[in-house]
N, C-alpha and C positions, 0 to 999 in steps of 0.2 A: 210692473213696468219692466220693460227690457229695452236696452239701448244697444245699437250696433254702430260703431264708429270706425272709419278707416282713413288712413292718411298715406300719401304717396312718398316714395323715395324721391330725392331731389339732387340735382347736380348744381352746385353753386360755382360762382366765379366765371365759368364758361369762357375760357380764353382770357381776354384782357379785362373782363368785367368784374374785377376783384371786389368782393363784398357788395356787389350791385346786381349782377345777372344771376338768374337761376332757372332751372328747367325741371318740371315735374315729369316723372316717368311712371309707366305702368308696372310698378312693383310696390305692393302696399302692405302695411301693418294694420291689423284689425284688433279691435277691443269689443268684447261683448259684456255688458253689465246687467246684472239682475239683482233685485232686492233680496236680501238674505238676513238671517238673524246673526250671522257671524261674518266678519270680513275675511276674504281670502282672495288670492290671485293664483290662477291655474294656467299652466302652459304645457301643452302636450300631455295632459292628464296628470301632471305633477304639480303639487303645491309649491309655489315659489316663496322662499324666505329672503329677507333683506329688502333693500330699497334700490330701485333704479330711477332713471329720469322720469319715466311715466308716473311712477308712484309718488315721487317727490312733488311733481307738478300737481297731481291730482289731490294729494293731501293738503298742499299749500292753498289751493282754491277752495277745497271743502272747509278748511278752517276759516278762510275769509268769509264764507257764506254761513258759517255756524251750523254746518250739516254733519250728521253722524255718518260713520263709515259702515253702514249696514248694507254691504253689497258684496256680491260674488263677482269677480272679474276674470274673464277668460281672455288670454292674450294669444294672438297668432302673429308671430314675428317672421317676416319674410325679407326685410331689409338687412343686409349684412352690416354689422357695426364696424366703425373705425376704418371704413374704406373710402370715405368721401361721398357717400350716397345719402346723406341727410338722416341717418338713423336717430341721432340725438334730437333733431328738430321734430321728427315724426313722433317721438316719445313725448316730448314736451307739449306739442300741439294736442295730442290725444288726451294727455292728462288734464290740460286746461279746459279743453272742449267737453270732456266727460263731466267734469264738475259743473260747468256752466249749463249743460243740458239738464242735469239733475236739478239744478237750481231754477231752471226755467228762464235763464237770462242769456241764451246763446247769442253771441255777436261775433261774426267773423272778423270784423275790424279789431275788436278788443282781444280776441284770441291772437291775432297777428301781432298786436302791440305788446302784449304780455310775453309772448313767445320770443319776440325779438329782444326784449329787455333781458329775458332769462338767458338767451343764447349769446347776447352781446353784439350781435350783428343780424340784419334782417333778411339776408338773401335766401337761405334755406327756408326760413319761416314763411316768407312770402309765397314761394312756389308750393310749399306744403299746404298752406291754407287756401290759396286761390287757384292753384293749378296753372297749367300753360307755361309760357315763358314770361318771367317776371323781372321787372326793373324796380329796385327798391333802394331806400336810403333814409338817412335821418336828417331832418330839416327843422331848425328851431326847436330841438328836443322832441320832435314828433317823428315817429316812424311812418313812412309813406311807401305804398307799393302800387304798381300798376301791372295787371295781368294781360298779356297779349297772346295771340295764337302761337303755338310752338314753332320754333324756327327750324326744327328738324322733325319729320314725321317718325323716323326710326333712328335708333342708336345701337351701336355695338359697344358693349361695355366689357372691358377686360379687368378681371379682379385677380390680383396676385395673392399669394398665401400670406404675405406680411401686411401689417397694419400701420396706420399713422394716426396719432391723436391730433386733433385740431390745435391743442395747446403746444405740442412739440413742433408741429409744422409752422406755427407762427413765430417760434423762436428763431428760425433761420431767415426771416424776412428782414430787409434793411429798415433802419429807422429813418434814413434819409435817402431819397432817390434823386438822380440827376434830372435837370430840366429836359434833356433829350429823351430820357426814358419815360418821363411823365407825358410829354407831347406824343410820343409813340403810342402809348396806351390810349390816350384821349382820341387820337385819330382812328385807331382800329376799332374802339368801342363805337365811335360815331358812325363808322361804315357799317357795322352790324345793324344799328338802329335805322340807318338810311336805306338799308336793303331788306327790311322786313317784308316778307311775302315773296321774296325772290330766292333763287338758289344762292346760297352763301359760298363765297370763295374761301379757300383754306387760309389765305394770308390775313383775312379779317380777324382771325382768332389767335394771332401771334400775341405774345405778352412779354413784358420786361419787368414786371413788378414781383411776381411770385412763382411762376411756373418752373423756371430753371432751378431755382433754389430748392423747391420742394422735390423735384425730380432727383436732385443731387443727393438726397437722403438715401437713395437706393440706386447704386450704379446700374444694376441689372434692369431696373425700371426705366431709367433714362435711356439705356441702350435700346430697349424694346420700343420706347416712344419714338426715338429717332428712326428706327428701322421701319416702323409703320408709316411715319410721315414720308419716307422716301418711296413708299409703294402706292400711295393714294393721293388724289387731289382733293379729297374730302377733308373737312376740318377735323383736327385731332387735338384733344386737350385733356388735361388732368381733371379728375372729378373732385371738386372742392379742394381740400388740402391733401387729397390722396388717401390711399395708394391706388385706387382704381383709375383707369384711363377710359376715355370715350372717343369713338370715331363716329362721325355722322354717317347714317345709312347702315345697311346690312353688309357685313364683311365676314367672310369665313377665314379666320386667322389661325395660323399655326403658332400656338403659345407653348411656353415651357411647361414641363410636367408640374402638376399641382396648381396651375393657374386655371381660372374659369372664364368662359366667354358667355355673356348673356346678350340676346337680341331682344330689345324692348322698344315698344312704341312710346312716343311722348304722350303725356296725359293732359287733357284739357281739364280734368277734374282734380280739384284739390281735396281738402277735408270733406268727408261725407258723414252725416249723422242721420240715423233712422231710429224712430221710436216705434216699438211694437207693443 
């Protein structure tokens, strides 16, 4: 038996849709699993020691099913970690899905639910599992997601050399927000949903809950963000909790030394599983 699984990078929050909106993009991590007498994980021809989020999720589910770890796993990592591109969600989703596929109990809905519980919020998990542009939330202790067509066909992603952990980025968020700011975000999120299938205006992606505070962690990032906004009418927003930024469409940007620019299409595909 041989399994090949892949999961896309994702951009969560997407403007004012904090912990709700996410978008899958065509940048994917892949896992190849084969039966073996010994357990091993290989990446770029090197045996990996220690545990990461993929392995923790995989082992958790294998224990749940009472299955032995008689497998050789090859990892192909393309999503940069700690940049706001959903690398942790992709690892968690792939670990859960791999164990489910081995057990013969693959369920996209259950993968999404378990991954959301593991992550603590459903936005990245939703786009990673289902693909497209997703709207997700928790209702009566159940995680719910809806996948829609991507709101942007292409994105320009700017990746600075510094990283932000989700944990650290959440520390700067306010515990209480004003009614004015809450209404502002509700109105802007509603306009995004009301204009699905149409060209999105930049102002629909303004935010008063998280973006300014996360940008303030790095003054050079905030300065670059404001400079890009002044030069385009396309939506510009921070990716997840940062540090990457996204601009709708294809833009050829002059970035500081050491920064990276990616031009990526949105992905209608979420998690994929092939059995050979």
